[in-house]
C-alpha positions as CSV (number, residue, x, y, z in Angstrom):
1,M,45.6,-10.2,-3.2
2,K,42.1,-8.9,-2.3
3,T,41.8,-5.3,-3.6
4,V,39.5,-2.5,-2.4
5,G,37.3,-3.0,-5.4
6,M,36.8,-6.7,-4.6
7,Y,36.2,-5.8,-0.9
8,L,33.5,-3.3,-2.0
9,V,31.5,-6.0,-3.9
10,E,31.6,-8.2,-0.8
11,L,30.5,-5.3,1.4
12,L,27.6,-4.5,-0.9
13,A,26.5,-8.2,-0.8
14,A,26.6,-8.1,3.0
15,Y,24.1,-5.2,2.8
16,G,21.7,-7.3,0.8
17,V,22.6,-5.9,-2.7
18,D,21.8,-8.6,-5.3
19,T,21.9,-6.5,-8.5
20,V,24.2,-3.9,-9.9
21,F,23.4,-1.9,-13.1
22,G,26.5,-0.9,-15.0
23,I,28.6,-0.5,-18.1
24,P,32.2,-1.7,-17.8
25,G,35.0,0.7,-18.7
26,V,38.8,0.8,-18.4
27,H,38.5,2.7,-15.2
28,T,36.1,0.2,-13.5
29,I,37.7,-3.1,-14.5
30,D,38.9,-3.8,-11.0
31,L,35.3,-3.4,-9.6
32,Y,34.4,-6.1,-12.0
33,R,37.2,-8.3,-10.7
34,G,35.1,-8.4,-7.5
35,L,31.9,-9.3,-9.3
36,S,33.3,-12.5,-10.7
37,G,32.1,-15.4,-8.6
38,S,30.0,-13.2,-6.3
39,K,26.3,-13.4,-5.6
40,V,25.7,-10.0,-7.1
41,R,24.1,-10.0,-10.5
42,H,25.3,-7.5,-13.1
43,I,22.9,-6.0,-15.6
44,T,24.6,-4.4,-18.6
45,A,22.7,-1.4,-20.0
46,R,23.3,0.4,-23.2
47,H,23.7,3.9,-21.7
48,E,24.4,5.2,-18.3
49,Q,21.2,7.3,-18.3
50,G,19.4,4.1,-19.0
51,L,21.1,2.1,-16.2
52,G,20.3,4.9,-13.8
53,F,16.7,4.8,-14.7
54,M,16.8,1.0,-14.3
55,A,18.2,1.4,-10.8
56,D,15.4,3.8,-10.1
57,G,12.7,1.4,-11.3
58,Y,14.3,-1.4,-9.3
59,A,14.2,0.7,-6.2
60,R,10.6,1.7,-6.6
61,A,9.5,-1.8,-7.3
62,T,11.4,-3.4,-4.4
63,G,11.9,-0.6,-1.8
64,R,15.6,-1.4,-1.8
65,P,18.3,0.9,-3.2
66,G,19.3,0.5,-6.8
67,V,23.1,0.3,-7.2
68,C,25.1,1.5,-10.2
69,F,28.7,1.1,-11.4
70,V,29.8,3.9,-13.8
71,I,33.1,5.1,-15.1
72,T,34.9,8.4,-14.5
73,G,33.8,11.4,-16.5
74,P,31.2,10.6,-19.2
75,G,29.7,7.8,-17.1
76,V,29.0,10.2,-14.3
77,T,27.7,13.0,-16.6
78,N,25.4,10.5,-18.4
79,I,23.9,9.2,-15.2
80,A,23.4,12.7,-13.6
81,T,19.9,13.0,-15.2
82,A,18.7,9.7,-13.7
83,M,20.2,10.8,-10.3
84,A,18.2,14.1,-10.5
85,Q,15.0,12.2,-11.2
86,A,15.6,9.9,-8.2
87,Y,16.6,12.9,-6.1
88,A,13.3,14.7,-6.9
89,D,11.2,11.7,-6.1
90,S,13.1,10.5,-3.0
91,I,14.3,7.2,-4.5
92,P,17.3,5.4,-2.9
93,M,20.1,5.0,-5.4
94,L,23.8,4.2,-4.8
95,V,26.1,5.4,-7.6
96,I,29.6,4.1,-7.4
97,S,32.0,5.6,-9.8
98,S,35.7,5.6,-10.5
99,V,37.7,8.9,-10.6
100,N,41.2,9.7,-11.7
101,A,44.1,8.7,-9.4
102,L,44.7,10.9,-6.3
103,G,47.7,12.7,-7.8
104,Q,45.7,13.5,-11.0
105,L,42.4,14.9,-9.5
106,G,41.6,18.3,-10.9
107,S,45.0,18.6,-12.5
108,G,43.7,19.9,-15.9
109,N,46.4,17.9,-17.6
110,G,44.0,16.0,-19.9
111,H,43.9,12.6,-18.3
112,L,41.4,10.1,-19.7
113,H,37.8,11.0,-18.6
114,E,39.1,13.9,-16.4
115,L,36.6,16.4,-15.0
116,P,37.6,19.5,-13.1
117,D,35.6,18.4,-10.0
118,Q,33.5,15.2,-10.5
119,R,32.3,15.2,-6.9
120,Q,31.0,18.8,-7.1
121,L,29.1,17.9,-10.3
122,T,27.2,15.1,-8.5
123,S,26.7,16.9,-5.2
124,G,23.6,18.8,-6.5
125,V,21.8,15.6,-7.4
126,A,22.8,13.5,-4.4
127,E,22.2,13.4,-0.6
128,F,26.0,13.4,-0.4
129,S,28.9,12.8,-2.7
130,H,32.2,11.4,-1.2
131,T,35.7,10.8,-2.6
132,V,37.3,7.8,-0.9
133,T,40.9,9.0,-0.5
134,R,42.0,6.2,1.9
135,A,40.9,2.6,1.8
136,E,40.0,2.7,5.4
137,E,37.2,5.2,4.6
138,L,35.2,2.8,2.5
139,P,33.3,0.8,5.2
140,Q,32.3,4.0,6.9
141,V,31.0,5.8,3.8
142,V,29.0,2.7,2.6
143,A,27.5,2.6,6.1
144,R,26.6,6.3,5.8
145,A,24.9,5.6,2.5
146,F,22.7,2.8,3.8
147,A,21.9,4.9,6.9
148,V,20.5,7.5,4.5
149,F,18.4,4.9,2.7
150,S,16.9,3.3,5.8
151,S,16.5,6.2,8.3
152,G,16.4,9.5,6.3
153,R,14.8,10.8,3.2
154,P,16.0,8.3,0.7
155,R,17.9,9.9,-2.2
156,P,20.9,9.1,-4.4
157,V,24.3,8.8,-2.8
158,H,27.5,9.1,-4.9
159,I,30.8,7.4,-3.9
160,E,33.8,7.8,-6.1
161,L,36.9,5.7,-5.9
162,P,40.2,6.9,-7.3
163,L,41.9,4.4,-9.6
164,D,44.8,3.8,-7.2
165,V,42.4,3.3,-4.3
166,I,40.3,0.7,-6.2
167,T,43.4,-1.4,-6.9
168,A,44.9,-0.9,-3.4
169,S,45.2,-3.8,-1.0
170,A,42.2,-4.5,1.3
171,R,44.5,-6.3,3.7
172,D,44.0,-3.9,6.6
173,L,40.3,-3.4,6.2
174,P,38.0,-4.9,8.8
175,A,36.3,-8.2,8.2
176,I,33.0,-7.8,6.5
177,P,30.2,-8.5,9.0
178,T,27.5,-11.1,8.1
179,A,24.9,-8.6,9.2
180,P,26.1,-4.9,9.0
181,P,24.5,-2.7,11.6
182,R,21.3,-1.0,10.3
183,V,19.6,2.2,11.5
184,S,16.0,3.0,11.2
185,A,13.8,6.1,11.8
186,G,11.5,5.9,14.7
187,P,8.1,7.4,15.4
188,A,7.4,11.0,16.1
189,A,8.0,12.3,19.7
190,P,5.6,11.2,22.4
191,R,4.4,14.8,23.0
192,A,3.5,15.1,19.3
193,I,1.7,11.8,19.5
194,E,-0.4,13.0,22.4
195,E,-1.3,16.3,20.6
196,A,-2.2,14.4,17.4
197,L,-4.6,12.1,19.3
198,E,-6.3,15.1,20.8
199,L,-6.7,16.7,17.4
200,F,-8.0,13.5,15.8
201,G,-10.5,13.1,18.6
202,R,-12.1,16.5,17.8
203,A,-12.2,16.1,14.0
204,R,-15.6,15.6,12.5
205,A,-14.6,15.7,8.8
206,P,-11.0,14.6,8.5
207,L,-9.1,13.9,5.3
208,I,-5.8,12.0,4.7
209,L,-3.3,12.9,2.0
210,A,-0.9,9.9,1.3
211,G,2.3,10.3,-0.7
212,G,5.2,8.2,-1.7
213,G,6.6,8.4,1.8
214,A,3.7,6.3,3.0
215,L,4.2,3.4,0.5
216,A,6.0,1.2,2.9
217,A,3.3,1.8,5.5
218,A,0.2,0.7,3.5
219,D,-1.2,-1.5,6.2
220,E,-0.8,1.2,8.8
221,V,-2.5,3.8,6.5
222,R,-5.4,1.5,6.0
223,W,-5.9,1.1,9.7
224,F,-5.6,4.8,10.2
225,A,-8.1,5.6,7.5
226,Q,-10.7,3.2,9.0
227,A,-10.0,4.4,12.6
228,L,-10.4,8.0,11.6
229,D,-13.1,7.3,9.1
230,A,-11.3,9.6,6.7
231,P,-11.1,9.5,2.9
232,V,-7.5,9.0,1.6
233,V,-6.3,11.0,-1.4
234,M,-3.3,9.2,-2.9
235,T,-0.8,11.3,-4.8
236,I,0.8,10.0,-8.0
237,N,3.6,8.3,-6.1
238,G,1.2,7.1,-3.4
239,R,-1.3,5.3,-5.7
240,G,-2.2,1.8,-4.6
241,I,-1.8,2.4,-0.8
242,L,-5.5,1.7,-0.7
243,P,-6.8,-0.6,-3.5
244,P,-9.5,0.5,-6.0
245,E,-12.3,-1.4,-4.1
246,H,-11.6,0.3,-0.7
247,A,-14.5,2.5,0.4
248,L,-12.1,5.3,1.5
249,G,-9.6,5.4,-1.3
250,I,-9.4,8.3,-3.8
251,S,-7.1,8.0,-6.8
252,W,-7.9,11.4,-8.3
253,S,-5.4,14.1,-8.8
254,A,-5.0,16.4,-5.8
255,S,-5.2,19.2,-8.4
256,S,-8.7,18.2,-9.4
257,E,-11.6,20.4,-8.4
258,A,-13.3,17.4,-6.8
259,V,-10.4,16.9,-4.4
260,R,-10.1,20.7,-3.8
261,V,-13.7,20.8,-2.7
262,L,-13.1,17.8,-0.4
263,M,-10.1,19.6,1.1
264,R,-12.0,22.8,1.7
265,E,-14.8,20.9,3.4
266,S,-12.5,19.0,5.7
267,D,-11.9,20.3,9.3
268,L,-8.6,18.4,9.6
269,I,-6.1,17.2,7.0
270,V,-3.4,14.7,7.8
271,A,-0.5,14.7,5.3
272,L,1.5,11.4,5.3
273,G,4.9,11.5,3.5
274,T,3.8,13.9,0.8
275,Q,5.7,17.0,-0.3
276,L,2.5,18.9,-0.9
277,G,4.3,20.0,-4.1
278,P,2.9,21.7,-7.1
279,T,3.1,18.8,-9.5
280,D,0.6,17.0,-7.3
281,Y,-1.4,19.9,-5.8
282,D,-1.1,22.6,-8.4
283,L,-0.7,20.6,-11.6
284,Y,-2.1,23.3,-13.8
285,A,0.2,26.0,-12.4
286,N,-2.7,28.4,-11.8
287,G,-1.8,29.0,-8.2
288,S,-5.2,27.8,-7.0
289,F,-3.9,25.4,-4.3
290,V,-4.7,26.9,-0.9
291,P,-2.7,25.2,2.0
292,P,-5.0,23.7,4.6
293,A,-5.7,25.7,7.7
294,N,-5.7,22.8,10.1
295,L,-2.9,20.5,9.0
296,V,-1.0,17.7,10.6
297,R,2.2,16.6,8.7
298,I,4.1,13.4,9.3
299,D,7.4,13.2,7.4
300,I,10.8,11.8,7.8
301,D,12.4,15.0,6.6
302,A,12.4,17.9,9.1
303,Q,12.8,20.5,6.4
304,Q,10.0,19.1,4.3
305,L,7.6,19.4,7.2
306,F,7.6,23.2,6.5
307,R,7.8,23.3,2.7
308,N,4.7,24.3,0.6
309,A,2.4,24.4,3.7
310,A,3.2,25.1,7.3
311,P,1.5,22.5,9.6
312,T,-0.6,23.1,12.7
313,L,1.2,20.1,14.1
314,P,4.5,18.9,12.6
315,M,5.4,15.3,13.4
316,L,9.0,14.3,12.5
317,G,9.3,10.6,12.1
318,D,8.7,7.5,9.9
319,V,5.1,7.4,8.7
320,G,4.7,3.7,9.5
321,E,6.3,3.9,13.0
322,T,4.3,7.0,13.8
323,L,1.0,5.5,12.8
324,A,1.9,2.4,14.9
325,A,2.5,4.6,17.9
326,L,-0.8,6.4,17.3
327,R,-2.5,3.0,17.2
328,Q,-1.2,2.1,20.6
329,G,-2.6,5.3,22.1
330,W,-5.9,5.2,20.2
331,S,-9.1,5.1,22.1
332,A,-12.7,4.7,20.9
333,R,-14.1,7.9,19.5
334,E,-17.5,8.9,18.1
335,H,-17.7,8.4,14.4
336,R,-19.9,10.3,12.1
337,G,-19.7,7.4,9.8
338,D,-19.7,9.5,6.6
339,G,-16.2,8.9,5.4
340,A,-17.3,6.5,2.7
341,A,-20.1,8.9,1.6
342,R,-17.6,11.7,1.3
343,T,-15.2,9.5,-0.7
344,S,-18.0,8.4,-3.0
345,A,-19.1,12.0,-3.7
346,C,-15.5,13.0,-4.5
347,R,-15.1,10.1,-6.9
348,A,-18.3,11.0,-8.7
349,A,-17.3,14.6,-8.9
350,G,-13.9,13.6,-10.3
351,E,-15.6,11.5,-13.0
352,R,-17.7,14.5,-14.1
353,E,-14.5,16.5,-14.7
354,L,-13.1,14.2,-17.3
355,D,-12.9,15.1,-20.9
356,A,-13.4,12.5,-23.6
357,V,-9.7,11.8,-24.3
358,T,-8.9,11.3,-20.6
359,R,-11.9,9.1,-20.1
360,R,-10.9,7.0,-23.0
361,D,-7.3,6.7,-21.8
362,L,-8.5,5.7,-18.3
363,D,-10.7,3.0,-19.8
364,A,-7.7,1.7,-21.6
365,L,-5.7,1.6,-18.3
366,A,-8.6,-0.1,-16.6
367,C,-8.4,-2.7,-19.3
368,V,-4.7,-3.2,-18.5
369,R,-5.5,-3.6,-14.8
370,Q,-8.3,-6.1,-15.6
371,A,-6.2,-8.2,-18.0
372,L,-3.0,-8.1,-15.9
373,P,-4.2,-7.5,-12.3
374,D,-0.7,-8.1,-10.8
375,A,1.1,-5.9,-13.2
376,S,3.0,-2.8,-12.3
377,I,2.6,0.2,-14.7
378,V,5.7,2.3,-15.3
379,G,5.4,5.4,-17.4
380,D,7.3,8.0,-19.3
381,S,6.0,11.5,-20.2
382,T,3.1,10.6,-22.5
383,R,-0.6,11.0,-22.8
384,F,-1.6,7.7,-21.2
385,V,0.5,8.6,-18.2
386,Y,-0.9,12.1,-17.9
387,S,-4.4,10.7,-18.0
388,G,-3.5,8.0,-15.4
389,N,-2.1,10.6,-13.1
390,I,-5.5,12.3,-13.1
391,G,-7.5,9.2,-12.2
392,Y,-5.9,5.7,-12.4
393,A,-6.6,3.5,-9.4
394,A,-3.6,1.3,-8.9
395,P,-4.3,-2.2,-7.4
396,H,-1.4,-2.2,-4.9
397,P,1.5,-0.1,-3.7
398,R,4.5,0.3,-6.1
399,S,2.3,-0.6,-9.1
400,W,2.0,2.9,-10.6
401,F,5.0,5.3,-11.0
402,N,6.4,7.5,-13.7
403,A,8.7,10.4,-14.5
404,S,6.1,12.8,-15.9
405,V,6.1,15.1,-12.8
406,G,8.8,16.4,-10.5
407,F,12.1,16.4,-12.4
408,G,10.2,15.1,-15.5
409,S,12.8,13.2,-17.4
410,L,12.0,11.9,-20.9
411,G,13.3,8.4,-21.7
412,Y,12.5,7.1,-18.2
413,G,9.8,4.6,-19.0
414,L,11.5,1.7,-20.8
415,P,14.6,1.4,-18.6
416,A,12.7,1.9,-15.4
417,A,10.2,-0.8,-16.4
418,I,13.2,-3.1,-17.0
419,G,14.6,-2.4,-13.6
420,A,11.2,-2.9,-12.0
421,S,10.9,-6.3,-13.7
422,L,14.4,-7.4,-12.8
423,G,13.7,-6.4,-9.2
424,D,10.5,-8.2,-8.9
425,A,10.1,-11.0,-11.5
426,S,6.9,-12.4,-9.9
427,R,4.7,-10.0,-11.9
428,P,4.7,-8.4,-15.4
429,V,5.5,-4.8,-15.9
430,V,3.7,-2.6,-18.4
431,C,5.6,0.4,-19.8
432,L,3.6,3.4,-21.1
433,A,5.6,5.4,-23.6
434,G,5.3,7.8,-26.4
435,D,7.3,7.6,-29.6
436,G,9.3,10.7,-28.8
437,G,10.5,9.8,-25.3
438,F,10.9,6.1,-26.3
439,Q,13.7,7.1,-28.7
440,F,15.7,8.6,-25.8
441,T,16.5,5.1,-24.5
442,L,15.5,2.9,-27.4
443,G,18.7,0.8,-27.1
444,E,17.6,-0.6,-23.8
445,L,15.3,-3.0,-25.8
446,G,18.5,-5.0,-26.0
447,T,19.0,-5.0,-22.2
448,A,15.4,-6.3,-21.7
449,A,15.9,-9.1,-24.2
450,Q,19.4,-10.1,-22.9
451,H,18.3,-10.3,-19.2
452,G,14.8,-11.7,-19.7
453,A,12.8,-8.8,-18.3
454,R,9.0,-9.4,-18.2
455,V,8.1,-6.1,-19.9
456,I,5.1,-5.2,-22.1
457,V,5.4,-1.8,-23.8
458,L,2.3,0.1,-24.8
459,L,3.8,2.6,-27.2
460,L,1.5,5.5,-28.3
461,N,2.8,6.7,-31.6
462,N,1.6,10.2,-32.6
463,G,4.6,11.0,-34.8
464,G,6.4,13.4,-32.4
465,Y,6.2,15.3,-29.2
466,G,2.4,15.4,-29.2
467,E,1.8,16.9,-25.8
468,I,4.3,19.7,-26.4
469,K,2.8,20.4,-29.8
470,S,-0.7,20.7,-28.2
471,A,0.8,23.1,-25.6
472,M,2.3,25.2,-28.4
473,L,-1.0,25.4,-30.2
474,H,-2.8,26.3,-27.0
475,R,-0.4,29.2,-26.4
476,E,-0.6,30.3,-30.1
477,V,3.0,29.3,-30.8
478,E,3.7,27.9,-34.3
479,P,4.7,24.2,-33.6
480,I,8.4,23.9,-34.4
481,G,10.7,20.9,-33.6
482,V,7.8,18.7,-32.4
483,D,7.1,16.6,-35.5
484,L,9.5,13.7,-35.7
485,H,10.7,11.1,-38.2
486,T,9.8,7.9,-36.4
487,P,11.2,4.5,-37.3
488,D,9.3,1.2,-37.7
489,F,9.2,0.4,-34.0
490,V,7.7,-3.1,-34.6
491,A,10.6,-4.0,-36.9
492,I,13.2,-2.6,-34.4
493,A,11.6,-4.5,-31.5
494,R,11.6,-7.7,-33.4
495,A,15.2,-7.2,-34.5
496,Y,16.1,-7.0,-30.7
497,G,14.3,-10.4,-30.2
498,W,11.0,-8.9,-28.9
499,A,7.5,-9.9,-29.9
500,A,5.7,-6.9,-31.4
501,E,2.5,-5.9,-33.1
502,R,0.7,-2.7,-34.2
503,L,-2.8,-1.6,-33.4
504,D,-4.9,1.4,-34.3
505,E,-5.9,3.6,-31.4
506,G,-9.4,2.5,-30.1
507,T,-8.8,-1.2,-30.8
508,P,-9.6,-3.1,-27.7
509,L,-6.4,-4.1,-25.9
510,T,-7.6,-7.2,-24.1
511,E,-6.5,-9.8,-26.8
512,A,-3.2,-8.1,-27.5
513,L,-2.4,-8.0,-23.8
514,A,-3.3,-11.6,-23.5
515,R,-0.9,-12.5,-26.4
516,A,1.9,-10.4,-24.9
517,A,1.4,-12.0,-21.5
518,Q,1.9,-15.5,-23.0
519,Q,5.2,-14.6,-24.7
520,K,8.5,-15.8,-23.3
521,V,10.2,-12.6,-24.5
522,P,9.4,-9.0,-23.9
523,S,6.6,-7.6,-26.0
524,L,5.8,-4.3,-27.7
525,I,2.3,-3.2,-28.7
526,E,2.5,0.0,-30.8
527,I,-0.7,2.0,-30.8
528,T,-1.1,4.4,-33.8
529,A,-2.7,7.5,-32.5
530,A,-6.0,8.6,-34.1
């Protein structure tokens, strides 16, 4: 008999799901019955928070939703942090959990893994959370989830299946289509396109702000920048939309004074798929971000169009589709031809703002980019990442992302790097981590080794939570709880089957990166902080 659990796996495969991140438990055994013999690969993590971060990294690297299987109760509470990170950064993630049988929901009788209301717990970190009370609901709710991923602001979706529904017969469910119907977001309304073209035609010093919502539209953004002759400031999640060598690309923090000056001097600002949120535009929390006076916003989320800064012209639609529509209506306009000069001046001003530590860190990241030009760099909350967020120029889209802003989860780096590698095995993934955050998900070293992830970890070891310690000292608070007993990371990595070595900070990374790239196993390079 084909059960609902088995049907679900077939349905996911029909939607193009090739990987599921999970940890089996007694409540999800019948989901795993469906995995046996399917085309869906299962990646076993060491903790549900880790597998959630893996799904996040997989989604960011591929543009496809990361899918998770977790058990009732502790599986759901453990993955909630990863869901919150994905929610904050608009990452598509499908979390499928079990839940107690229908007659036991919310009973308070103490059934295994019982929560008072599991769906309510996840609803705050998901676009929606749904309990499948009848087998017939399953195809509809899965279709809803993939509609969110492809046509709305992509965020986590949680679907929970009661134990008696998972094992129920799928006999009466519809045949699984070979190509399930898909929906996609279209361009902004024709009236808005016409108004935008008029505004663009009058602009003499335009500027583009490109966020994570523009990653899938990199080609269209490059055309738009050149047609408008406008510098493009890429946010942390938008890095790589324009490559480092592009004459109009700016990879400096939107909170830098150099970018602030450029914004003030621009007569029109076009924001593409960016929240205009404080962790990009007011990083130092001093309230100095002034919303632009003449602003066009293109965003897939109607509410987001009016958060943080109200636009002169709101354009509701997919960034790529909207830029394509603008291109169709584009006509020749007089160019001042100074976009490249304005970009160059901003870059030079950003360089002058750097302190010695940030400059040294950016040099190290440039060394990584030179040694491994195809690599993606995935980060935790650590000094290398903070420096990179200020001024690292990523070589291509989806090659720089981290969890140091937005929700700001610690422990993200290693599992997200594993997920990114398993999603795109064609290029290496470099993980930037600090010794404190690394210990949150240290056990995922085993996941990387078991599944052959092409991961190179650059681990900065300063003996604790160094950035928090610095913040305490800056605010004249005696540092408490920030100095850690740290293990021998090299020995632990080798025990998990990794290659590993230790360097002093300041040692050139080129040779160590070359050795790591030649390894057939994951590699850790521990850097002892000066």
